[in-house]
C-alpha positions as CSV (number, residue, x, y, z in Angstrom):
1,Y,-82.6,-83.8,-27.7
2,K,-82.4,-80.2,-26.5
3,F,-81.1,-77.6,-28.9
4,K,-79.1,-76.0,-26.0
5,D,-77.4,-79.3,-25.3
6,L,-76.4,-79.7,-29.0
7,I,-74.8,-76.2,-28.9
8,E,-73.1,-76.9,-25.6
9,E,-71.8,-80.1,-27.0
10,K,-70.4,-78.5,-30.1
11,L,-68.7,-75.7,-27.9
12,Q,-67.3,-78.4,-25.7
13,L,-65.7,-80.2,-28.7
14,K,-64.1,-77.0,-29.8
15,V,-62.9,-76.1,-26.3
16,D,-61.5,-79.7,-26.0
């Protein structure tokens, strides 16, 4: 699991 993917996922959850 890439760290960047984790960050983007967290950001996406906040945006969504």
